[in-house]
C-alpha positions as CSV (number, residue, x, y, z in Angstrom):
1,M,-31.8,12.6,7.6
2,P,-28.4,11.0,9.5
3,K,-26.5,13.9,11.1
4,V,-23.1,13.7,12.2
5,I,-22.1,15.7,15.5
6,Y,-18.2,16.6,16.0
7,S,-17.3,18.9,18.5
8,G,-20.5,20.5,19.4
9,Q,-21.6,20.7,16.0
10,S,-24.3,19.5,13.9
11,F,-24.0,18.4,10.1
12,E,-26.7,16.5,7.9
13,C,-24.7,14.0,6.2
14,G,-27.4,13.1,3.9
15,E,-25.7,10.2,1.6
16,Q,-22.6,11.2,2.1
17,S,-19.6,9.2,3.8
18,V,-18.8,10.8,7.5
19,L,-15.3,11.3,6.3
20,D,-16.9,13.5,3.3
21,C,-19.4,15.1,5.7
22,L,-17.3,16.5,8.2
23,T,-14.5,17.6,5.4
24,S,-16.7,19.1,4.0
25,Q,-17.6,21.3,6.7
26,G,-13.7,22.1,7.0
27,V,-13.2,19.6,9.7
28,A,-9.7,18.5,9.6
29,I,-9.4,14.7,9.8
30,P,-6.0,13.0,8.2
31,S,-7.3,10.8,5.1
32,S,-5.5,9.2,2.6
33,C,-6.9,6.1,0.7
34,H,-10.6,7.1,1.3
35,S,-11.0,3.2,1.1
36,G,-11.1,1.7,4.1
37,L,-7.1,0.4,3.6
38,C,-5.1,3.0,5.2
39,H,-7.0,3.5,8.7
40,T,-5.2,7.1,8.9
41,C,-8.6,8.8,9.2
42,M,-9.6,6.2,12.2
43,V,-12.5,8.1,14.7
44,Q,-14.2,7.3,17.9
45,A,-18.4,7.0,18.3
46,V,-19.3,8.4,21.2
47,F,-22.8,7.5,20.4
48,G,-24.3,5.8,17.4
49,D,-24.9,2.6,15.7
50,I,-21.6,2.0,13.7
51,P,-22.6,0.1,9.9
52,K,-19.9,-3.5,10.4
53,K,-18.5,-2.4,7.1
54,A,-17.2,0.6,9.1
55,Q,-15.2,-1.4,11.2
56,S,-14.3,-3.9,8.5
57,G,-10.3,-5.2,9.4
58,L,-10.0,-3.3,12.8
59,K,-8.4,-5.0,15.4
60,D,-11.1,-6.4,17.9
61,T,-9.5,-4.2,20.7
62,L,-10.4,-0.8,18.6
63,V,-13.8,-2.5,18.1
64,A,-14.3,-2.4,21.8
65,Q,-13.3,0.7,21.8
66,N,-16.3,2.3,19.0
67,C,-13.2,3.0,16.5
68,F,-14.4,2.9,13.0
69,L,-13.0,4.0,9.7
70,P,-15.4,7.2,8.6
71,C,-14.4,7.0,4.8
72,V,-16.4,3.9,4.4
73,C,-19.1,4.5,6.9
74,Y,-22.7,5.9,5.7
75,P,-24.6,5.9,9.2
76,E,-28.5,5.0,9.0
77,G,-29.1,6.8,12.4
78,D,-27.6,10.2,14.1
79,I,-23.6,9.7,15.1
80,E,-21.4,11.7,17.4
81,V,-17.6,11.4,16.5
82,T,-14.4,12.5,18.0
83,L,-11.2,12.2,16.7
84,Y,-8.9,8.5,17.8
85,D,-5.6,9.1,19.1
86,G,-4.7,5.5,19.7
87,G,-3.4,4.5,16.1
88,L,-0.6,4.0,14.6
89,D,2.4,5.9,16.5
90,R,4.4,9.1,14.6
91,L,7.6,9.4,14.9
92,E,10.1,11.1,13.2
93,A,12.6,10.1,10.6
94,M,15.7,11.4,8.5
95,V,15.7,11.6,4.7
96,T,19.4,10.2,3.9
97,E,19.4,9.6,0.2
98,L,16.8,10.8,-2.4
99,S,17.7,9.1,-5.9
100,Q,15.6,9.2,-9.7
101,L,14.4,5.6,-10.0
102,S,12.1,6.7,-13.3
103,A,10.6,9.8,-14.5
104,D,8.0,9.4,-12.1
105,I,9.5,7.0,-9.5
106,L,11.3,8.9,-6.6
107,G,13.2,6.8,-4.4
108,I,13.4,7.6,-0.7
109,H,15.5,6.4,2.1
110,L,14.5,7.2,5.7
111,K,16.8,6.8,9.1
112,V,14.7,6.1,11.8
113,P,16.5,6.9,15.5
114,R,15.0,4.4,17.2
115,S,13.9,0.6,16.7
116,F,11.5,0.6,14.0
117,D,9.1,-3.1,13.8
118,Y,8.2,-3.8,10.5
119,H,7.0,-6.5,7.5
120,A,8.4,-5.5,4.3
121,G,5.5,-4.8,1.9
122,Q,3.6,-3.1,4.7
123,F,3.4,0.4,4.4
124,I,4.0,3.9,6.7
125,N,1.6,7.2,6.7
126,F,4.0,10.3,5.3
127,F,2.7,13.6,6.7
128,K,3.7,17.0,5.0
129,D,2.1,18.2,7.5
130,E,-0.6,18.1,10.4
131,N,-3.6,17.1,8.1
132,T,-1.6,16.5,5.1
133,V,-0.8,12.5,4.9
134,R,-0.1,10.1,1.9
135,S,0.5,6.2,2.6
136,Y,3.9,4.8,0.8
137,S,4.5,0.9,1.1
138,L,7.8,-0.3,2.5
139,A,10.0,-1.5,-0.5
140,S,13.2,-2.3,2.3
141,V,13.8,-5.6,4.4
142,P,14.3,-5.4,8.1
143,S,16.9,-7.9,7.9
144,L,18.7,-6.7,5.1
145,D,18.1,-2.9,5.2
146,E,19.4,-0.3,7.8
147,E,17.0,2.5,6.2
148,L,13.5,2.3,5.5
149,F,13.3,2.8,1.5
150,L,10.3,4.1,0.2
151,N,9.3,4.4,-4.2
152,V,7.2,7.4,-4.6
153,R,5.4,7.8,-7.9
154,K,4.6,11.5,-8.8
155,V,0.8,12.2,-9.4
156,P,-0.1,15.0,-11.5
157,N,-1.0,17.8,-9.1
158,G,-0.3,15.5,-6.2
159,V,0.2,17.9,-2.9
160,V,2.1,15.1,-1.0
161,S,4.2,13.6,-3.8
162,G,5.0,16.9,-5.9
163,W,6.1,18.3,-2.3
164,M,8.8,15.6,-2.1
165,F,9.8,15.9,-5.8
166,D,9.9,19.8,-5.6
167,Q,11.5,20.5,-2.2
168,L,12.2,17.7,0.1
169,K,16.3,17.2,0.5
170,V,18.6,15.1,1.9
171,G,18.8,16.2,5.9
172,D,15.4,16.7,6.4
173,T,13.6,15.7,9.4
174,V,9.8,14.1,8.4
175,T,7.2,12.9,10.0
176,I,6.2,9.3,9.7
177,S,3.8,7.1,11.7
178,E,4.6,3.1,12.5
179,A,4.0,0.3,9.7
180,G,0.7,-0.4,9.5
181,G,-0.8,-3.6,6.7
182,E,-1.2,-7.1,5.9
183,C,0.5,-7.4,2.8
184,F,3.8,-9.2,3.4
185,Y,5.4,-12.4,3.6
186,V,5.1,-15.0,6.3
187,L,7.1,-17.7,6.8
188,G,5.7,-21.3,7.8
189,K,4.8,-22.5,4.0
190,P,8.4,-22.6,1.8
191,D,7.6,-24.9,-0.7
192,Q,4.6,-23.1,-1.9
193,N,4.8,-21.0,-4.9
194,I,4.1,-17.2,-5.0
195,L,2.9,-15.2,-7.9
196,L,3.5,-11.6,-7.6
197,I,2.0,-8.8,-9.7
198,G,2.3,-5.0,-9.6
199,T,1.8,-1.8,-11.6
200,G,3.6,1.2,-11.4
201,S,5.3,1.9,-7.8
202,G,3.0,-1.1,-6.6
203,L,6.6,-2.6,-7.6
204,A,7.6,-1.1,-4.1
205,P,6.0,-3.5,-1.8
206,L,6.5,-6.6,-3.9
207,Y,10.6,-6.3,-4.1
208,G,10.4,-6.1,-0.4
209,I,8.6,-9.2,-0.3
210,I,10.5,-11.1,-2.5
211,R,14.0,-9.9,-1.0
212,D,12.2,-11.3,2.1
213,A,11.1,-13.8,0.8
214,L,14.0,-15.3,-1.2
215,H,16.3,-14.1,2.0
216,S,14.2,-16.3,4.2
217,G,15.0,-19.5,2.2
218,H,11.9,-19.4,0.1
219,K,12.2,-22.4,-2.0
220,G,8.7,-22.5,-4.0
221,Q,8.6,-20.6,-7.4
222,V,8.5,-16.7,-6.8
223,N,7.5,-15.1,-10.3
224,L,6.7,-11.4,-10.6
225,Y,5.1,-9.7,-13.1
226,H,5.7,-5.7,-13.1
227,G,3.4,-3.6,-15.6
228,C,4.3,-0.3,-16.7
229,N,2.7,1.6,-19.8
230,T,6.1,2.2,-22.0
231,A,9.3,0.6,-20.9
232,P,11.2,4.3,-19.3
233,E,8.4,3.9,-16.9
234,L,10.1,0.5,-15.3
235,Y,13.0,0.9,-12.5
236,L,14.8,-1.7,-10.6
237,V,15.7,-3.4,-13.2
238,D,19.1,-4.4,-12.9
239,E,18.5,-5.1,-9.0
240,L,15.7,-7.5,-10.5
241,R,17.8,-8.9,-13.0
242,K,20.9,-9.7,-10.3
243,L,18.4,-11.6,-8.1
244,V,17.4,-13.5,-11.0
245,Q,21.0,-14.6,-11.6
246,T,21.4,-15.4,-7.9
247,Y,17.9,-17.4,-7.0
248,A,17.5,-19.6,-9.3
249,N,13.7,-19.9,-8.0
250,F,13.4,-16.3,-8.6
251,S,11.6,-15.0,-12.3
252,Y,11.0,-11.4,-13.6
253,T,8.6,-10.7,-16.3
254,P,8.5,-6.7,-17.1
255,C,5.3,-6.4,-18.9
256,I,5.0,-3.0,-21.3
257,S,1.3,-2.1,-22.5
258,Q,1.7,0.7,-24.9
259,G,4.5,2.1,-27.1
260,E,7.9,-0.2,-28.1
261,V,8.4,-2.7,-26.7
262,P,12.4,-4.1,-25.7
263,Q,13.5,-7.4,-26.3
264,D,14.0,-8.4,-22.8
265,C,10.4,-7.4,-22.3
266,V,7.2,-8.9,-22.9
267,S,4.0,-6.6,-25.1
268,G,0.4,-6.8,-22.8
269,M,-1.5,-6.0,-19.9
270,V,0.9,-7.3,-17.1
271,L,-2.3,-8.9,-15.3
272,D,-3.1,-10.9,-18.8
273,V,0.5,-11.9,-18.8
274,A,0.8,-13.1,-15.8
275,L,-2.4,-15.4,-16.1
276,A,-1.6,-16.6,-19.1
277,A,2.2,-17.9,-18.2
278,N,0.6,-19.3,-14.8
279,P,-3.2,-20.5,-15.8
280,T,-3.6,-23.1,-12.6
281,L,-2.7,-21.8,-8.9
282,S,-4.1,-24.3,-6.9
283,G,-2.1,-24.0,-3.7
284,W,-0.4,-20.7,-4.5
285,R,0.1,-17.5,-2.6
286,A,-0.7,-14.1,-4.6
287,F,0.5,-10.8,-4.1
288,L,-1.4,-7.7,-6.4
289,C,0.0,-4.4,-5.9
290,G,-0.8,-1.5,-7.8
291,H,-3.6,0.5,-9.9
292,P,-7.1,-0.2,-8.4
293,E,-8.7,-1.4,-11.2
294,M,-6.0,-3.8,-12.0
295,V,-6.5,-5.3,-8.3
296,K,-9.6,-5.9,-8.1
297,S,-9.4,-7.8,-11.2
298,A,-6.5,-9.7,-10.0
299,K,-7.9,-10.6,-7.2
300,Q,-11.2,-12.5,-8.5
301,K,-9.2,-13.7,-11.7
302,T,-6.5,-15.2,-9.3
303,F,-9.0,-17.0,-7.2
304,F,-10.5,-18.5,-10.0
305,A,-7.3,-19.7,-11.1
306,G,-7.0,-21.8,-7.7
307,V,-5.8,-19.2,-5.5
308,S,-7.7,-19.5,-2.1
309,M,-8.7,-16.0,-0.7
310,S,-7.0,-16.3,2.3
311,E,-3.5,-16.3,0.3
312,I,-3.9,-13.5,-1.8
313,F,-2.8,-10.6,-0.1
314,A,-4.0,-7.0,-1.7
315,D,-2.3,-3.3,-1.7
316,P,-4.2,-1.4,-4.0
317,F,-3.5,2.6,-4.7
């Protein structure tokens, strides 16, 4: 049975991931998504073979240093690991504004005291304390917004989101990471049509991406479909409708899957509505954000509808 060695101690891994093995033994390793996306839990191997999947998505420079993602690492032999301190740098930011965007979505504005390079749609890691961290996408746009803008959904019994809703105050200093992730708008194909599908707070990165694309002069059609269970869960509605009035190539379709559907919304699951309205997607670019099951299904269905896999950008959470 494979063993995981950490700080001089040896633990039997069994069929667990390296991360689950260590945390079950009381080892404190920062983590967030548990699916290999956020890279918060990245560690370094001192010795032992690293499965390829555990290094998927890492830069070549990190792979060369034997870095890997323990949340998706299931070793076949003994492996010794140590914490990696060369990941996304941490910095302090100040909370400048808190706004209730909907009953369960909190808008957080952060002022960063130094230059902060990012693309709209990327994520940052937000630290409640040294070992409690969650990833949140950026709804702000560097060329348009002076501050970072997060949309945080209150998760039932959520350690971090509950703390944000109940205790975070304007003026507080918080610790965040530099930005990471590959879900953002890239210049170079201004006439390409773009389909964006999101659920819940998955609107956050899409809101940033849309404003970035339109502000950059994108000429192709930009079609947003945002899905919620009920109408009161929709947010940023006025801001999106203003963009519709400003840009002829932008459309916004709010989708409601349960309960009463207002006249200016569409009834149905957001993915179904989006694909029914855009059945042929050859040559398009797609951004898919929100509930993991929706994103997984949307990746497959948009691919079959014609979107090249290299043009599908997904952010499940």
